[in-house]
N, C-alpha and C positions, 0 to 999 in steps of 0.2 A: 476594553470592550468585553462584555459578558457573552459567552457563547453557550447556548442552551439548545436542548432538543425539544421538539414539540410532541415527543412521545417518550414514555418511560422505558420503551423497548430499546432505546439507544441512550447511553449516558455519556456526557462530555465532562471531563474534569481537566483543570489546568493547574500546573505547578511551574511557576516561573514562565519560561518561554516554551514549555512543552505542553501540548494538549494530548490527552488520552481519550480516544473515542472507543467506546466499548459496547458491542452488541449485548443486549440484556434480555434475552429470551431463552434462558437455559433449559427450560422444560421442553422446548422444541429444537434444541441443539443450535440455537441462534439462527434458525432458518429465517430468511428475510422475506417480509411481505412487501406489497407495493407501497403501503403507507410508510414502512421503514425506509424504503428506497427514496421516497419523496422527502422524508425528513433528512436523510443523508445528503441529498442535493443542497438543502438549505444550510446544513452544518458546514459542508465544504465551502460554500460561498462565504460564510462568515469567517472561517479559518483563513481563507485567502485574503480577506479584507482587513484582518487584524494584524497590524505590524508587531504586536507584542508576542505573537506566536511564531516561532521559527522552525519548529519540528513537531511531528505528530506521531503518536503510537496508536495503532489500530489493533484491537483484540476482541475477545469474547468472554462472556461470563460462563463459569461452570466447566463442563468437560468437553466443550466444543468451541473451536474458533468460529466456524460457521458450517452448517450443512448445506449452504447455498440457498436457492430460492425455495420458498415454502410450496412444495408440489401440490398440496391440497388447495391452494388458491389459484393455480394456473388455469383451471377451467372457467374462471370468471371472465376471461377475455373473450369477447364476442367473435373475434376472427383471428387467424394467425397474424394478419397485418397489424391489428391492435396490439397483439403480444409483441411483435417486432418493434413497435414504436413506443413501448412503455419507457418510463424513466428508470434507468438501470443503475444499480448500486455500483457496479464496476466502472461504468462511465462516470459516475459521480467521483469515485476515487481517482480516476484518471485525470479529472479536472483540477485536482489538488496540486497547487504549485509548490507548496512547502514539502521538504523531504518527509517521507512517511515510512515508518518501520512497522512491519507486521509482527506481533507477538503471538505466535501460533500455539495456543494452549491446549489443543486437542484436535478433534476432527476438522480437517479442512477439505471438504468434499464438494465437488461440483462448483457452483458459484462461489463457495467459500475458498476453494483452491484458486479460482480466477481472481478473487479479491486479494488473496495473499500475493499472487503473482503480479498484481497491479501495483502493489507497494514497492518501494525502492529497495528495501533491505528486509530480509526475513530471518527472524530468530525463532527457534522452535523449542518447545518443551520436549523432554525425553518421551513423553506419552503422546506426542502429536502423530497424526497420520494424515496422508494425503491421497486423494483419489479423484479421478474424472469418471464418475460412474454413469454419466448420462446415457452411454451406449446400452446399458442394461435396461433402460426404459424406452429405448427406441429413438433417441435423438442425440445431439451433440451439444457441447457447450457453445455459447454465443457471446460471451463477455471477454473474448480474447484468448480463450483457452489454448488453441492450437499454436498460435504464433508465440505467445508468452511462454508456454511450456517448452516448445522446441528451443526457444532462445535461452532457456535456463538449463535444461537437462540434455539437449541434443536430440536429433531426429529419432534415433532408435529408441531411446528411453521414453520420449514423448509418445511414440507410436505404441509402445508397451502399455503405457497408462491409458491412452485414449482408446485403444482397441480391445483391451481386456476389461477396463473399468475397475480393476482390482487396486486396493490400497497399497501404499508403501509406507514403511515406518520412518521415524525421524532420522535414524542413522543412515538408511539408504538415501533419504532425501539430502542429507549432508554430503554423502559420497558422490551423488549425482550433481551437486551444485544447486539444488533447489532452495536450500537455506544456507545462511552464512555461519550460524552457530547452533549448537544444541546444548541446552542447559537443563538443570532440574526444574520441575514444575514450580517449586517454591521460589526459585530465583528468576523465573522468566520475566515477569513484568518489571521487576527492578532493573534487570539487565537491559531490557528494551528501552526503558526510560533513561537509564544511564547513557546509552548510546545516542538517544535522541538529544539529551542535554549536551553531549559532546558536539553534535552537529549544530545545535542551537547556539553554541558559543562561537561558531565560525561566522564570518561575515555573511549576512543573510542573502544579499544579492548574489554573491559568489556561489552560495549553496543552491539557490534556485537556478542559477545559470548552469551549474554542474548537472542538475537534474534534467534541464532542457537539453543540454548537450548529449547526454546519454540517450535520450529519446530520439534525437536527431541521428545519432550513430546507428540506431537500429532501423531507422525508417528511410534514410537517404543513401544514395550511392556514396562510396568512400570519399571521393573528391569533393562532393557537395557537403558531406558531413564535416570534413576538415575545414572547408571554407566557412561554413556556418559557425564552427567553433572559433575560428579566428576572429570573426565579427563579434561574437559574444565576448571573447576575451578582451577585445578593444573597449567594449561597453563597460565591462567590469573594471578594467584597468583605470577608467576615467572617474570612478566613484570616489567619494570621500573615504569610504572604508578602505579602498586600496591605498590611498595616500596614508591613512592611519596605519595600515599594515606594514608599509615600508618604514614608516617612522618608528613603529614599535620594534621592528626587527633591528633597526640601527641602534635603538636605545636599549635593546635587550630587556624589554618589558612586555607584558601581555597587551594585546590590542584592545581598544574599546570601540566596538563596532556598532553603528547606529542604523545601518540599513539605508545609507545615503550615498 
């Protein structure tokens, strides 16, 4: 299946079982318009339906990962209710069933930080910076900012970012647990794609199940999350890939996983 974007402001490239989705509006720091959000909804749907894609890298062109929503377009909504019900790019990323890695190449501000937080794993360039600056403009984030940020960096550090709006650099983001790795800018995309390829080599049903289980762990009481995990384990255990995995282990060879 060929996955393409209906706008040149988002580029989709595939290499084997890895798709790289890149915001391509560098002159506006990859600020996202409603048309870009709409396009991302379609891209995510296509990625979910393509069995040949097993992992995704999400990044930006130029010196920004994303500066969030394009503020200059926000007055186009006739009412706050219309704004509330828009198709949101963070919601689109949340609907992606495949594991997704954020390659944070620069500014991840506002909705750009929310998008990074929505990804499963975050790798940052040394030049990356992170901020929740909405408070400086009189509002707060609405794409999961508070819950996802607190889950990543803890309540006090989340409050620091949400209530000051000031940025933190990549090394502080690493120390706080906001990102998993910090690498040079030149090495960032290759490292994110390497990590995605490693995940893509795993049994795809198990990888998607692991992602679903992590989400359940954050959203359900512990007893319910463990019960959910047990049920999902049973489903994964019954797959052809699990049979192949056990056979490959016994025969001391790499597994050949087909997503069945």
